[in-house]
N, C-alpha and C positions, 0 to 999 in steps of 0.2 A: 484744593484741586485732591478728588479724593473722597473727603467728608464727607458723608451726608446724614445731611438732616432732617429727621420724621416731625421735627415740632420744636418750637422755642429752644435754646439752653438756659434754664431759670435757675440755678444752683448759685444759691449765695451765703456769705458765711459773716458770723457776729464771733469774731475777734474777742470780744468778753467773755460772754459766756461758752465759746468755742464749742459753735451746733450750728448744724443747716441751716440757712433760710430759704424758706422757699419764693421766689421771686421779686420780694418787700425790701426797700430798699433801710427798711428799718427795723432790728429786731423785734420782735412783738413780747419778749421778755425782758430786756433791759432798756431798749427805747432807741439802743444806738444805730450807730453806721453801721451797713453791713456791705462785705466787698464780695466781686463777681469770683468764682472759680472757674479757673480756666480749665474745662475737664473737653475731654474730644467726642463728636457728636459720632450719634445722637441723642445723648446723654436720658437714656433711660437709668438713672440712676437706684439706688437700691441699698437696703441696710445691708454689709456685712457680718452673716447670720454665725453660730459656733462654728457649725462647720468646714464655711469659708473661713474663717480667721483659724482655727484649727489646720487648714493645710495651706494658709499663707505661712506662717511660724513654722510649722514643719520643712515647708522649701528653703526657707531663709536659715532655717537652724542647719540644714544639709548646706548649704551653701558659706555658711560665717561661722557656724559653730554653734553649741547647742548651748539656750536661751538666751538667744541673741535675737529669736524672732516676738519671745514675748516679752523683750526691753524697747524694742519697734513701734509694736502693736501693744501697747495696754492696755489693761482690762479695764479702765475705769474712765474710757475716753469713745465718744462716737465715730466709730468706724461705716465708710459707705464704699460701695462700689461702681464704678459708672461701666457697664459693659460697653466695650470696643468691637466696633464691625473684625469679623475673625471668619478663618475655616472653621477654627475650635474655639472653645469659649478661653476669652481673654476680657481683665478687667482693669480699669487703673484702680489704684486705691486711694481713700482720698481721707486724711488726719491730717487735724489742724490746718483745715482750710486748705488746703492744696495738696496737690496729684503726686503722691513720693516713690510712686513706684505702680510697675504694672505683674499684675500675676497671670504667667496661661500656661496653658497646656499645648507641649510640643507632638502634633500626630507623627514625628519620628521614632523619637523616646520615647516617645507614649511616657512623660512626665511630667511635672507640673515644673516652670521655670520663673524665676521673679529676676525683672529687671529695673534697676533703682533709678529712679530721675534725682537731679541735683539732692533735692531736700532730705531722701532717702541718705544717696552717699554720704552727707554731713553728719548726720544721727549714728549711722554705722559706723563710720570711721572714730566717734566719739566711743561708742560702744567697746567695738572691738577690730582691728585694723588688722581687714583680710582682702583680698580680688587685689590689690594697687600697687601701683606703679607713683616714685618721689621723682619728679623731675628739678633738675639743677635752677637756678635762679633766672640766668640767662635765657632759659623756653618758656619760662611764666608768659611772660607779657603776647607772645605768640600764640601761644597753647588757647590762651584765653579771647583770643582775637579769632581763635576758629583753629588755628595749624595741627597738623596731625603731631602725636608724640613720635620721634625720634631717637634710634638708638645713642647716638652720642648723649642724648638729655635725662636719661635716665639715673639717676643712682641709687636708687635700691627698686624692690619688686619683691613682689611675693610670692614662692618658688610656685604656689599652689595653683596660680591661673592658670585656668583652660584657655585652648585656644579658642576664638569664635565667642567666648565671653565676655558678660562688661567688668568694666573692671573700673574703680576711681582714683584719679591721680589729683596729686598732692603737691605742694611747696612744701621746700624745705622746714617748715614752720608747720606739717601736717594739717594744711588746713586746705578745706576739697576746693581744688580751680576747674574740673572738669569731669566727664566722665566718658569711657569709650567701649570701642571692640578689641580685643589683642587681636593680633594675628599671629603671636605665636603662643605654645604653650610655657607657661612658666620657667621652668628646668631649659629652655632655651633661649631664655634672653644672653645669658652669660657669653655662648658664641655669635650672637647678632651684632655686629659692628658697625652696622650701617642702614640707612631706609628707615621707612616704618614700623613700626611695634604694637601702636595703642590710632586706630581712627577714630579721631574725635567725633564726639557727636553731642554735645550741649557745654557749653561752657559757664561761668561767671566767678568776679571774680572773687578775692576768699573772704568769706565771712562765715560767721557762727552760725548753727540750726536755732530757726525759729520754731522753739517748744513752749506750745501754749499750755495754760494749766487742765489740768482732769479736775476728775469727778461730777460727770455729766451724766445724765441718765436720758432715756428715750421717751420719761414726763418732758425731762426741761424742753424738750423738741416739740413735743406736742404742743407745751405752752405760748413759745415761741412763733409756734405758726397755727396756732387757734385759727383766725382770723381767716388765712389764705384757704383752710382749708374749710370751716364753715361756706365760704363762698364757691370752692371747687362743689362741694356735695350740696348744696344747694343749687345751684345749674344742673347736677346730674339729674336729681329729683324732678327738675322741673321739666326734663328730657322724658323722665320715663310719666310725668302723669298727663304729661301734651300728649302723649304720644298713645296710650291709654285712651285716652278720651278721642282722640281724634280719629282710631281707627277701629274702636266701638269693635274688638276682637279680643275671645280668650286671650291674659296675656302667661305667660309662660318665664320662666329665669333655668337657663339650660345651666346648670349646676356640674364641673370636672370637678371638684373638690380642690382646683387650684385657688390665686388669690385672687384674682381676679372676679374669676366667677363669685366666689364669696363675695366680694365685694359688691357687685352688682345685687348676687340673690339679699344679700342687708340693706340697699338700697330701695331696692325693690319694697319689700316688706316694713320698712319705714310710710311709704308712700301708698300701696295700695292692701297695708294689714295681712291679711290673709285671702284675699279676694285676688287668689293668681296660683297656678301651677309651679311645681320644679319638678324638671324633670333631669335625670342620672342616667345616661345610656352606659352599658356596661359591656365593651368589646370583649370580650376575653378578659385582654390581657392588661388589665387593669393595675397598677399597686397596691396586695391587702392593702396599706397602711391610706390609699384613698379609700374602697370603701368604707371602714372605717370610721373612718373620717368623715365622708359626706353623710353618713349614719348619724354619726354624732351629733351634726350641726345642723343636720335638720330637726333632731331631738329638743337639742337648745333653745333652737327660734319655735321650736310648738306649730311645726307644719307637719305634722307624721298625717294629718287627713286628707293634706295638700302635696302629698309624696310621689311622685312614678317613678319606679324602677325598674328601668326597661333591659332586657336582656338584646342583646345584637342576632340579627337574625343569620345571621354569618357565621365562622368559624375559620379565626385567624389560620390556623396551623392548615386546613382544610384548600384553605383560596391562596394560601402557600405555594400550594402545588400546582394549580391553573396558573398563577402571576407571578411565583418569586418571590421575591422579596422585594418589600414597598422601598421605594427611595423620593428626596425628596421632590424630584423633580418627576416621581411616579407612583403616587400618593392614592395608589385606588383603595386602600385599606380605608382610609376615611369615609370613602363612598360608601363601600361594603357595611361599614359593622357599625357606622356613625349614623350616615343623614340618612339610608335605608330605616332604621328603626325610629329614626324623628318622622320621618315619614308616615311608618306604617302608626305611630302612636295618635299623630293629627289624623288619621283617617277613623281608629277605633275611640279614641277618646274625645278627640277634639267635633269630630265631624266637619270642621269648617277651618278656614283662615285664623291662623295664629300670630300674636305677637311676639318674638323671642328674644329676652333683654340679655344679650351676652357680654362677656368681659374684653371682649376685642379692644385695644389699645391702637392708635396710631406709634408710640415710641417702641413698639414688638419688632417691629419689620418693613421691611419695605412696600411690602405686597398689603398689609393691613395700614400703611400710613396713606392709601390710597384710597381703603373704602369708605363711605361718608358714613355720617351718623344712622342712617338707616338706608338700609341696602336689602335684596332681593336675592338666596341663594336660589342657582340653575336648577340644582339639584334637589330644591325642597319650594317649589314655585307656591305652596299655600302655606308659605311663612314669610311673614314682614321681619327683618334682623332689626333692631336695636342699638345701639353701642354707648352706652348712659357716662361711658368714664373713657372714651375717644381719645382724650385731650390729657388723660391722668399720665406722669410716668409714675412705675413702681413705687415709688414713695411715696406719692401721693398714695396710692394704693396701702401700702405696709402702715403709714400714719393711722390712716383708718381703721384698719383692722386692731390696731394696735389701741389708739381710742377707745373702740368696743369691747374690748377686752375678752375678744371670742376663740375656742378653740384651733387652730391653725394646724395646716399638715405638717404634720412632724418630719416629713419627707426632706421639706425646706432648711431642715435645721441639722439635718446630718450630710447639706453642700450641697443639694439638688438644684437648681438656677427654676428648671421648667417641670411639671407637673403633669406627665399628659399617658398612654399610652407606652408600656417599659419599653418596647422594640421600635419606638417611634424615629422614624428616618432622621426626623428635625430635632435629636437630641444629640447632646457635643457629646464627642468620645469620652472626654475625660468621665461624663456623667454615667455613659454605657459601661465602660471599665468600674464604678464604683457599685455597679448592679453584682459584679463578680463576690462583691466582699459582702452587701447586703441583701443580696438578693442570691444567694449562688445556682439554689433548683433549675431559675428561670433565667438566667443567663447561660445556666450551661446546655440549657434544649437549645436556647436560640443560637449559639457558638455552632452545636454541635448542626446545625440545620446549616445555616451558612458555609458551614467550611463542606459541607459533603454537595454544596449548590457551585464551589470555588472548583472544586473537583469535577464536576460533570463537565465544564465549559472553561477546563486547563488555567482555571486561573489562579496566581499565588495567594500560598493562604495568606501573606500582607492584606490581601487584599479585604480578607478578616479582620484582622486585628485590628488594623489602621483605620477602619471606617468609612473604607472605601467604597461597600456595595449600597452608600447612602447618597449616591448618586448614580444614576441610570445613564446619563452622557454628562462625560466628567468637564468641567471646566479647565481653565487656565491652572490655578494651584492644584486642583484636584492628579492634571496631567504630568503637574512638576512633581508632587508628591508621588506617584506610583514610579517618576523614573530613576528619581532617588532611589523607591524599594525596588528597582530592578524588575516590577509587572509590568508584562510585557502589554504592552497599550493594544495590540491588535487585539488580542484576547478580553480585555476591561470589553472593546466596543462589540463584541459578540456577543457579550452579555445583554441577554432579553428580557421583555416583560414577564417572560413567562416560556411555557413549553411551544407552544402554537406558531407557528411560523408559515409563507406561505412563496412560494417560486414561482414566477411564472419564465415554463421551461422554454418553450418555444417562442415568443413575443408574437408577436401580429404579423399573422401571414393570410393573402389572398386564397378565398375557399372557390374551385374549382365549378362550385354550383352558384357561386354569387357570395357575395357578403366576406366576411372575415372571419379568422377564426385567433382563436387567443389559449392556449392552453399553460396548465399551470398545475401547481402541485401543491398542497399539506406533509406538513411533515407526521402526520398521523393519520388513522384508522378515523372515519368518520362516522356520527350517527345518524343515518338519513332519513332516519322520522323524527327524529330531532329537528331536526331544521328544514325538516316540510313544515312543521308546522311553521315557523319562522317565515320561510318564505310567502306565506299566505298573503304577508304587504303587499307580494308582488305578483302574484299571479296564482293559481293552483297549480302545486306541483304533483308529480304522478312519481312512485317511485313503488319499486320490487324489492322487498327485504332478500329473496332467495336471488334475487342475481345480483344487489347490491348495487347497484343504480337508480338515480332521479333524475325525471325529465320537467323541462317547462320552456314553455314555448310563450311568444307572444310578438307582437309585429315588430318590437326590433332587435328583437335577440333570442336566441332557445342555450340553453343551457343543460351541460351534461353534467351530473356530478357524480361520482362514482366513493363507494365505500373505504376502498382503502384509501382516499384522500386524493385522487386528482380531476381536475377542472376543464372540463373543455366548455368552453363560450363560442356559437357564432353571433355573428352581431352581423347587420344590415348593412350600417355607417362606420370607418375605422373613425370618425372623431366620436365616436357614442363610446369606444373602449374605455377608457379611462374615467368616465365617471358611473358608466354600466358594471362597471368588476368591483368599479369601490363601493357600491353600493350591495353589490349580492358577495363579498368579501364581509362585508359588515354585518346582514343580514345571517349568516354564518357565527360567525365568530359571536353573536349575540347569543346564540341557539346552544354553540360549544359552550361556552365559557360561561353562560349567567348562572348567575351568584342570588338569586329570588333577594334583593335588594327591592323590586316591586319599585324602583323609581321612574319606569318607562311608563308603570299600570296610571304612575300619578299627571302622568304631565299629555293621556292621551286626552286632548278633551272629548274626544267624538266613545270614551267608556267601551274601545274596542280592542282592548288587550287584557289578557290575565294572565298571572304566574302559576304555578301548578305541579309542584312535585321538579324543578327544573325546569318544566314545559314552558315552553311560551306561548300561548296561543289564541289566537288572531278569531275575532269577529268577523267575519268579510261582508256582512252586510250593513257594520258597522263603518269599519276603517274603509278611510279614501284613501290610503299610502300614502298618505302627508310624511311619511318616516320621521317625525318629532320624536318618534318613541325611540330613536335613534342618536338622538342628540347628545342627550346627557346621558346616555349608558358607560357605567366604568367600564362595563367588560370592553367597549369599543373603543372608547377615548382612551383606556389604559394600554390596548395591546394591537391597533389596526398601527400606530407609529413603525412598527418593529415587521410586522406580515411582509411586504415588499422588499426583497433583498435582491 
């Protein structure tokens, strides 16, 4: 329970060669049997790169002593990481075919923590005795069966133990019999006469550590997995070929500069040669290394004449003033900065539907696991998306790229696990903090904005430093973190999607002349000229700039809107209140918050709408009032939920 499977767990290990084997029961290098590696779902395994290993070693050294990390993770062995579902970055460390421990970023202390598993505990005890308790012979059998460590049974301990940290449990012969969480600081042990001192988590009969031979390289891993990788490549190339033939539309690859899209780019090139286009969207908040890398790959693959470098239509820093900081459940930036540029490119360059080959994989997340191999994004209706590596793990991708010998984004080697926009709310806190060292200027600009935003909404500064800005609606774990940090949850809930809000001030009340009245107010002044253009979808509004009033009447209601932000709605039937008010508010919001993404233009099958310098202009002769243009509007979708307070 609690584990989520996004695909089959396929990691096996050849103990003879000491290398990972994907899926197969026989090693492709020596022909020997393989063993299944017990890993935590979802099982998106990947290589531990230089930056990853550096972090793990430094964290171990801080806890166990200088040089211990280097001895535990030697240079001459293949080390894998397996991403574990967590609020922050958390990875199992796989060495010699077993999970030896977990490296995790703590969102409270803002530091990395290493949690050993039994095999790591055995190896650490042999390297340097630290963070341990030794128990009397009479307690050993009970502890192995799962009992906690009680004070009378402890005969030796490390005085540097910290409360709530993992410790190694040893017998008198200094053999590991378990690991657990200390309930006291080491210096307090001498005063504890009875009761539990260590909460036992995992136990085992005493045995030596199982250390395999070293000397492996990634070339060995490639050789051993050659046939399996070839089958995955053949399947992906078959998907690409079939999609290109079936749809007979212009094929493109959306290249982000990350490993997955680079993998797909190279697969498509193998199949379609140069009969496709490569599209890179520069959102304005890309890592400079990513932009440089994208251009380098295009040059290496000799695709310069098929490369489209598209700048985002919007400006991230300007959009922040309208919407506020993006969040995982409030990712308006993707729609405005990226998808709008895609729709514009399709319109300007390709003039028709395209087949877009993308690097999405089901092992990445629950939402992506639910996507099919082929799907249509409602925000880009003239784009058919195809995910040829949907069933690949990250290790498949890395092996394919290693085999091709192409340059890879250098950010991966600095410790970044995910490559995307610099301030993406999907980014883990550890990587955002990493930016303070790798990109201090950009990091400081972002943090300064967040601090100002937090101050305006009365939020604790820890809302910024501990990354709670990445959620608009806090879940259970985020609320727990907020409580630990003494952040007022009432203020957190007040955090809006932007500066625009609407309150129904008088509710619905009977009108003396018949019908019902709804009154409300926006929290800012309104541009009635711009709103009048948007309201052409539902009628013929009249407004006076001098008087600061807009008037719209039809058979079901009469709308009066004032430039200072007040709204009065007279409706004929009480039951129509919610439907009519919701529709009018959406049209007003669209007019005020428009980011010129042009998504509404693309979804209108009557060609009745256009956007010009922020004005949404409706051709009444063509518009049939269906309001489909509102359905996928980022301004509406990412603002409306917070308007009614």
